[in-house]
C-alpha positions in Angstrom: 0.0 0.0 0.0 1.3 3.4 -1.0 1.2 6.3 1.5 0.4 9.7 0.1 0.1 13.3 1.5 -3.5 14.4 1.7 -3.0 17.9 3.0 -0.4 20.3 4.3 -1.6 22.3 7.3 -0.4 25.5 8.9 -0.7 24.2 12.5 -0.4 21.0 14.4 -3.8 21.6 15.9 -5.4 21.8 12.4 -3.6 18.6 11.3 -4.6 16.6 14.3 -8.3 17.7 14.0 -8.3 16.4 10.4 -6.5 13.2 11.5 -9.1 12.6 14.2 -12.0 13.2 11.8 -10.5 10.7 9.3 -9.9 8.1 12.0 -13.5 8.5 13.3 -14.6 7.5 9.8 -12.3 4.5 9.7 -9.5 5.9 7.6 -6.1 5.4 9.2 -3.8 8.4 9.0 -0.8 10.0 10.6 0.8 13.5 10.9 4.4 14.3 9.8 6.8 17.2 10.2 5.2 18.5 13.5 8.6 18.8 15.2 10.4 20.4 12.3 7.6 22.9 11.8 7.7 23.9 15.5 11.5 24.4 15.4 11.6 26.2 12.0 8.2 27.9 11.6 9.5 30.2 8.8 9.9 27.2 6.5 6.2 26.1 6.8 4.7 25.7 3.3 8.1 26.3 1.7 8.8 23.7 -1.0 6.0 21.5 0.4 7.4 21.6 3.9 4.8 21.9 6.6 2.7 19.7 8.8 1.3 17.0 6.6 -1.6 14.6 7.0 -0.7 11.3 5.4 -3.1 8.5 4.3 -3.1 5.3 2.2 -3.6 6.0 -1.5 -6.6 3.6 -1.6 -8.4 5.9 0.9 -7.9 9.1 -1.1 -11.4 9.5 -2.6 -13.3 8.7 0.6 -11.1 11.1 2.6 -11.8 13.8 0.1 -15.5 13.2 0.5 -15.4 13.2 4.3 -13.4 16.5 4.3 -15.3 18.1 1.4 -12.2 18.5 -0.7 -12.5 19.1 -4.4 -9.9 19.3 -7.1 
């Protein structure tokens, strides 16, 4: 199973709310870059760096529906 980035968030709080919502709907997820973003906040969103919510690629469409994301 391939792991992909669903979203990049501005804060750890936001990322963990999204993670909790996904997990309450049965979609496993995890958050990356929390520590780096806390230590180097000026680099958030620079070249894709930031607090990221990661999911399995097979859960992508359902996660988008749950979070009302559109492309």
